N, C-alpha and C positions, 0 to 999 in steps of 0.2 A: 607316821609311818614314812620313814622316808624312799625319796625314790629309787628305783634297781634294788630293795631291799625286802626278805621278807619279815614276818612278824619278830623274829631271833635277831634280824640286824646283817644275815648272811646274803653276800651279791645274787641276783636272780639272772644277771649279765655276766659277760666277762669285760673284767674291763674294758679292753679294747672296741669293743661294742659303745657301752657306755661314756668312753671317751670324744668315740665319734656321735654318738646320740645329743653328747652336751654343748660341744664345740660351737655350736654358734651363740647357745646362751651363754656360755663362760666369758666368750670375747665381749658382749654385750656388760655382762654383769661387772665383770673389771676392766675398769678404765686407768690408765696412766692421768699419776695425780688425788686416785684415789685414796682412802683409807678403809681398812680391813683389818678388823680386831680376830688376832688367831690366839685360842686357848690353850695355850702349852701343859698346866695342868687343870684340874680342877679350882683351885685358889690362883692361879698365876695366867695372867693375859699380858698381850701388849698389841697394840697399835701400831701397824703397819702402812707405806705409802707405797701404793705400787709405782716405782720409780724412773722403770725402763722394760724393755725385751729388746732381744736381739733376733727374734723370729725362729729362736727355739725353746729363749729362758727368758720364765718373766722375773723380773728382781723386785722384793718388797724390803723395806727397809725400817725399820723402828729409830724414835728420837735416839735409841740409846745405843745404835751404834747395830743392833741384831742383822740379819740378812734373811730373808728368805728365797730360795732360786728352787723355781717352779719349771718344769719343761710345760711349754705353752697348750702342748696335745693333753697334758694333765691337768688343767686348771677347772676342768669339769666338774673333777672327781672333789674337789675342793666346796663345790656350792653348798651352802647352807641344808639343802633338799636332798643333797646326795652321799655328801661327803660319810664319815664314819661317825660316830659321834666322838665331839672333842677332837675332831680335826676339822673343822670348821674356818673357812674364810668368809667371814662375814661381814659387810658393807657396813661401816662406821656413819651414819648423817649429821652431818657437820651444820 
């Protein structure tokens, strides 16, 4: 079961509280230069490289030109054990 969710997958805390609770963990998990996989659909996924941030937005880029822009304060919502099913941004070990 994912953190901050009940057994049906619904959040048990408000998003703002989860952002605060996961901010430090997200800073450690998501590192510039790191590679992360994002499952767009069940049968489609892309690997993105975390290329930069501007103190507000984290930018991830795929080799085929797709870009993910995520507010830094929301990165914790994409941690594999926190995010909604199918919305995980999971580190890829090289």
